[in-house]
C-alpha positions in Angstrom: -11.9 35.1 33.2 -14.4 32.5 33.1 -14.1 28.9 33.8 -15.8 27.5 30.6 -19.0 25.2 30.4 -21.0 27.2 33.2 -24.9 27.6 32.9 -25.1 23.8 33.4 -26.0 20.7 31.4 -29.2 19.0 30.6 -30.5 15.5 30.0 -32.2 15.0 26.9 -35.1 12.6 26.0 -32.4 10.0 25.3 -30.9 10.1 28.7 -27.7 11.5 27.3 -26.0 14.9 28.2 -26.4 18.0 26.5 -24.7 20.6 26.4 -26.2 24.1 27.0 -25.3 27.1 25.1 -22.9 29.4 26.6 -21.4 33.0 25.5 -17.7 31.7 24.0 -14.8 33.7 25.2 -11.8 33.8 22.9 -8.4 34.6 24.5 -5.3 36.0 22.6 -2.1 34.2 22.6 1.3 35.0 21.5 4.6 33.1 22.2 7.3 34.7 23.9 11.0 34.1 22.5 14.2 34.1 24.0 17.9 33.3 23.0 19.0 29.5 23.8 21.6 30.6 26.4 18.6 32.6 28.8 17.2 29.0 29.3 20.0 26.9 29.5 20.7 25.5 26.0 23.7 25.4 23.5 23.0 28.0 20.6 24.5 25.7 18.8 22.7 22.9 19.7 19.5 24.6 18.8 21.0 25.6 15.6 22.4 22.0 14.7 18.8 20.4 15.2 17.3 23.1 13.2 19.7 22.4 10.5 19.0 18.8 10.8 15.1 19.2 10.3 15.6 21.5 7.5 18.2 19.7 5.6 17.6 19.4 1.8 15.5 16.5 0.7 13.5 15.7 4.1 10.7 17.8 3.1 10.3 19.6 6.4 7.9 22.6 6.4 8.6 23.8 9.8 10.8 22.9 13.3 10.4 24.5 16.6 12.0 24.3 19.7 10.1 25.6 23.0 12.2 25.7 26.2 10.3 27.4 29.4 7.5 28.3 27.3 9.9 30.0 24.9 10.4 29.7 21.4 14.4 29.3 21.0 14.8 28.1 18.0 12.5 28.2 14.6 12.7 27.6 11.3 10.4 27.0 8.4 11.3 26.6 4.3 9.4 25.8 1.3 10.0 23.0 -1.6 13.6 22.6 -2.8 14.5 22.5 -6.2 16.3 18.9 -5.6 12.8 17.7 -3.9 10.6 19.1 -6.8 13.0 16.5 -8.9 12.4 14.3 -6.4 8.3 14.2 -6.4 8.4 14.4 -10.0 10.6 11.5 -10.9 8.2 9.6 -8.5 4.9 10.8 -10.0 5.6 12.2 -13.6 2.2 13.8 -13.8 3.3 16.7 -11.3 4.9 19.5 -12.5 7.3 22.1 -11.0 4.9 24.9 -11.4 2.1 23.1 -9.5 4.7 22.2 -7.0 5.7 25.9 -6.5 2.1 27.4 -6.4 1.2 24.7 -3.6 4.4 24.2 -1.5 6.6 27.3 -2.7 5.9 30.0 -0.1 5.7 28.2 3.2 6.1 30.6 6.3 5.1 30.7 9.6 1.3 31.7 8.9 1.1 28.5 6.5 -0.8 25.4 7.5 0.7 22.3 8.6 -1.8 18.9 8.9 -1.9 16.9 12.1 -2.6 13.4 10.8 -2.2 10.8 13.8 -1.1 14.0 15.8 -5.3 14.7 16.2 -5.5 11.5 17.9 -4.0 13.3 20.5 -5.9 16.5 20.1 -9.0 13.4 20.4 -7.7 12.3 24.0 -7.1 15.8 25.4 -11.2 16.4 24.5 -12.0 13.3 26.0 -10.1 14.3 29.3 -11.5 17.6 29.4 -15.1 15.9 28.6 -14.4 13.7 31.5 -13.5 16.8 33.9 -16.7 18.3 33.2 -18.9 15.0 34.2 -20.0 14.9 30.4 -18.6 10.9 30.3 -16.3 8.7 31.7 -13.5 7.0 30.0 -14.0 3.5 32.0 -17.2 3.4 31.1 -18.0 0.8 28.3 -18.0 1.8 24.8 -21.1 -0.1 23.9 -23.0 2.7 26.8 -23.0 4.5 23.3 -22.2 2.3 20.6 -25.4 0.0 21.0 -24.6 -1.8 17.5 -22.0 -4.1 20.2 -24.4 -4.6 22.5 -24.8 -8.5 21.4 -21.7 -9.6 21.5 -18.0 -9.6 23.1 -17.5 -6.1 21.8 -19.9 -4.9 24.7 -16.6 -5.3 27.0 -14.7 -2.6 25.4 -14.2 0.4 27.3 -13.3 3.9 26.0 -10.1 3.5 27.7 -9.3 0.6 25.7 -10.2 2.2 22.7 -7.8 5.7 23.7 -5.5 3.0 24.4 -5.3 1.2 21.3 -6.3 -1.9 22.9 -10.0 -2.6 21.5 -8.8 -5.9 20.0 -10.5 -5.2 16.9 -9.5 -5.5 13.5 -7.6 -2.7 11.8 -9.9 -1.4 9.0 -8.7 -1.2 5.2 -10.8 0.1 2.4 -11.4 -1.7 -0.8 -12.4 -4.9 0.7 -15.5 -6.5 0.1 -17.4 -5.1 2.4 -20.4 -3.1 1.7 -19.5 -0.7 3.9 -16.5 0.0 2.1 -13.9 -1.0 5.3 -13.1 -4.5 5.8 -10.4 -6.5 8.1 -6.9 -5.4 7.3 -5.5 -8.8 6.8 -8.2 -9.9 4.0 -6.2 -7.4 2.0 -2.2 -7.6 0.6 0.0 -5.9 3.4 0.3 -2.9 1.0 -2.8 -1.9 1.2 -2.6 -1.1 4.8 -0.9 2.6 6.3 0.3 2.8 9.6 -3.0 1.6 11.6 -5.2 0.8 8.3 -6.0 2.6 5.4 -9.8 3.8 6.0 -9.2 7.5 4.4 -10.7 6.6 0.8 -14.1 5.3 2.1 -17.1 7.5 1.8 -18.3 6.8 5.4 -15.1 6.1 7.2 -17.2 5.6 10.4 -19.7 2.8 9.6 -17.0 0.2 8.3 -15.2 0.9 11.8 -18.2 0.2 14.2 -18.4 -2.8 12.1 -15.2 -4.3 12.8 -15.1 -7.4 14.5 -12.6 -9.3 17.2 -9.1 -9.8 15.7 -9.3 -13.8 16.5 -6.2 -14.5 14.2 -4.0 -11.9 16.1 -4.9 -12.5 19.9 -6.7 -15.4 19.6 -9.6 -16.5 21.7 -11.2 -13.1 23.5 -11.0 -12.7 27.2 -13.0 -9.6 28.7 -11.1 -9.6 31.5 -7.5 -9.4 30.1 -8.4 -6.4 27.3 -4.9 -4.5 28.1 -3.2 -7.3 25.9 -4.8 -6.6 22.8 -2.7 -3.4 21.8 -3.0 -2.9 18.1 -2.4 0.3 16.5 -5.7 1.0 14.5 -7.5 4.4 13.0 -10.9 2.7 13.7 -10.4 2.8 17.4 -9.9 6.6 17.0 -12.6 7.0 14.6 -15.3 5.1 16.7 -14.3 7.4 19.7 -15.3 10.6 17.4 -18.9 8.8 17.6 -19.1 8.1 20.8 -18.3 11.5 21.6 -21.2 12.8 19.4 -23.7 10.3 21.1 -22.4 11.1 24.7 -22.9 14.9 25.1 -25.1 15.3 21.7 -22.1 17.8 20.3 -20.0 17.2 17.4 -16.0 16.9 18.5 -15.1 19.8 17.0 -17.9 22.4 18.2 -17.1 21.1 21.7 -12.9 21.6 20.9 -13.9 25.2 19.5 -15.5 26.2 22.8 -13.5 24.3 25.4 -10.2 24.0 23.9 -9.1 26.0 20.6 -11.0 29.3 21.4 -8.9 29.2 24.9 -5.7 28.3 23.1 -6.1 31.2 20.9 -6.0 28.4 17.9 -7.5 28.5 14.6 -8.7 24.6 14.0 -9.7 23.2 10.6 -10.8 19.9 11.5 -11.5 17.2 8.5 -14.7 15.1 8.1 -15.1 12.2 5.7 -17.4 12.4 2.6 -20.5 11.4 4.0 -24.2 12.7 3.7 -25.6 13.6 7.6 -23.6 11.9 10.2 -22.2 14.0 12.8 -22.1 17.4 10.9 -22.9 16.4 7.0 -19.9 14.1 7.4 -18.1 12.5 10.6 -15.3 14.3 12.1 -11.8 12.2 11.4 -11.1 12.0 14.9 -8.0 9.7 14.3 -6.2 12.3 12.1 -6.6 15.4 9.9 -6.3 18.6 11.7 -5.2 21.8 10.0 -3.1 24.7 11.9 -0.3 26.5 12.4 2.7 24.8 13.3 3.0 27.3 16.3 -0.6 26.3 17.1 0.1 22.8 17.3 2.7 23.3 19.9 0.4 24.7 22.3 -1.1 21.4 23.0 2.2 20.3 24.4 2.6 23.8 26.3 -1.1 23.2 28.2 0.5 19.8 29.1 3.6 21.3 30.4 1.3 23.7 32.4 -0.3 20.6 33.8 -3.7 21.7 32.2 -3.5 25.4 32.9 -3.7 28.0 30.2 -3.9 32.1 30.9 -4.8 31.1 34.7 -8.1 29.0 33.8 -7.9 25.1 34.0 -8.9 23.5 30.8 -7.5 19.8 31.6 -7.5 18.1 34.8 -4.0 17.9 36.6 -5.0 14.0 37.1 -5.4 13.5 33.5 -2.2 15.3 32.8 -0.6 12.8 35.1 -1.7 9.9 33.3 0.3 11.1 30.2 3.3 11.7 32.2 3.2 8.3 33.6 3.1 6.4 30.1 5.7 3.6 29.8 3.9 2.5 26.7 1.8 3.7 24.1 -1.7 4.9 25.7 -4.1 7.5 25.8 -3.0 8.3 22.0 0.5 9.5 23.1 4.0 7.5 22.7 6.8 6.9 25.0 10.6 7.4 24.4 12.9 6.4 27.1 15.7 8.4 27.8 17.8 4.7 26.8 17.2 5.9 23.1 19.6 8.3 23.9 23.2 8.1 25.1 23.9 9.9 28.0 21.7 12.4 27.8 22.3 16.0 28.7 20.2 17.5 30.3 18.9 14.1 31.6 15.4 13.2 31.3 13.7 9.7 32.0 11.6 10.0 28.9 10.1 12.0 26.1 6.4 12.0 25.4 5.1 12.6 21.8 2.3 13.3 19.5 3.4 11.4 16.1 1.9 11.9 12.9 2.2 10.0 9.2 4.5 11.8 7.2 6.8 13.2 9.9 4.6 15.3 12.4 5.7 15.5 15.6 5.2 17.4 19.3 8.0 16.0 21.8 7.2 16.9 25.2 9.9 16.8 27.8 8.4 17.4 31.3 11.1 17.4 33.3 13.4 20.1 31.1 9.9 22.1 30.2 11.0 21.4 26.6 9.0 21.0 23.5 10.5 19.6 19.8 8.1 20.0 17.2 8.4 19.4 13.2 5.8 19.1 10.2 6.4 18.2 6.5 5.8 20.2 3.6 1.7 20.1 3.3 -1.2 21.7 1.4 -5.2 21.0 1.7 -6.4 20.0 -1.6 -9.6 21.4 -2.2 -10.0 21.0 -5.4 -13.9 19.7 -5.3 -15.1 22.1 -2.8 -13.7 24.1 -0.2 -15.2 22.5 2.7 -12.8 19.8 4.2 -14.3 17.0 3.4 -12.0 14.2 2.5 -12.7 12.4 -0.9 -9.6 10.4 -2.5 -8.7 10.6 -5.9 -6.0 12.1 -8.6 -4.3 15.2 -7.7 -6.2 18.1 -9.2 -9.3 16.5 -8.6 -9.6 15.9 -5.0 -10.3 16.9 -1.6 -7.5 15.7 0.5 -4.8 16.2 3.3 -1.5 16.3 0.7 1.9 16.1 3.0 5.3 15.4 1.5 6.7 13.0 0.2 4.4 9.9 0.8 1.1 11.6 0.3 1.9 13.2 -3.0 3.4 10.2 -4.4 1.0 7.8 -3.5 -0.6 7.4 -6.6 2.8 7.8 -8.6 5.0 5.2 -9.9 7.4 5.0 -7.0 6.0 6.1 -3.9 8.5 7.9 -1.5 8.4 7.7 2.2 9.5 10.1 4.9 13.0 9.3 6.3 13.1 12.5 8.5 14.1 11.3 12.4 13.1 12.7 15.1 15.1 11.1 17.6 18.1 12.5 15.9 16.5 16.1 15.9 15.9 15.7 19.4 19.6 14.1 20.0 21.3 17.3 19.1 19.8 19.0 22.2 20.4 16.4 24.5 24.5 16.0 23.6 25.3 19.2 25.0 
């Protein structure tokens, strides 16, 4: 098998690395399945975990459990009558026929959406690019974001952005700035979702690059103490997509297709903002919003469990995998859950590493027991304006958006429903055998 990336790279006139085109090799991959007992798990524990995840009223579309690279439990479901009624109560313009058409026939071939699980994919792609000598995550971001050269932002590193420690303000749409994205602190708290609400901006990149240092939160800027500046921010990751583009003269989706998705036999659809021009008639939303099947999302976890190897080929360096394994706090776009979260877990483990997305998207990675736990919420890609995945927020029926249940589909309703699924409760069934 080809190791990928052959043919070498050349420098462009601007001095940036430019990948030379190489034939793309695509591999097929089929998950193996096994009975839980054959890999040391209790069948009842696996069933209880799946039953909890798919309990009526939790708006779950898929739940999968993997042990030793084998699927030992898997369940899919469509929207229930109870869930239809709940959504309609919160958003009266919804109808049962609409919900049935969009969410009524979900199965293993149906797409789910990453939301912020996409951040973890962005991290992996930076790890791959670094291993190919295309960039260094320890470089200053201003080596590529030259808009920052003239002020304190010049000292922010790519690693700071990967760890959510840039020190910059979160970005929120509908502030007074002409670039559509201002500081979330300038708006009511309800205007901010998770890492800041930038999804409604036509161009979600420029306003993020223009964010300034968050003095009210962090105090005086200290270039020697950036690691203390933690603040979960979608803008940090959105900026990484532009760094990637400027560093290697290739957008992150095309790079991912060659060096990750095709290798893992993943069919992926990565959303862009609604700008014209940019990286590829729009800027890729590197903080979120990749569509693929639930089984394909699990492959990123399995790649890490395999120490970066897939089909005998090294996709990601062992050193980058080790950095993720060693996390004791949020970093490299992954979350950390200590063993203490559970009561005397069996099988025991030191920690779980997870990729987490808005509205209940989860991939938990147990390195010690070679186990994966995933869950995704009900989803459909709203492509009302065009069949191109360019995000344009509006009312249901006239928008291009990643519509997950229950939060996003009720956002414009009178009562906005939020996700109540608990990933630790699902996992707890597997660790209390």
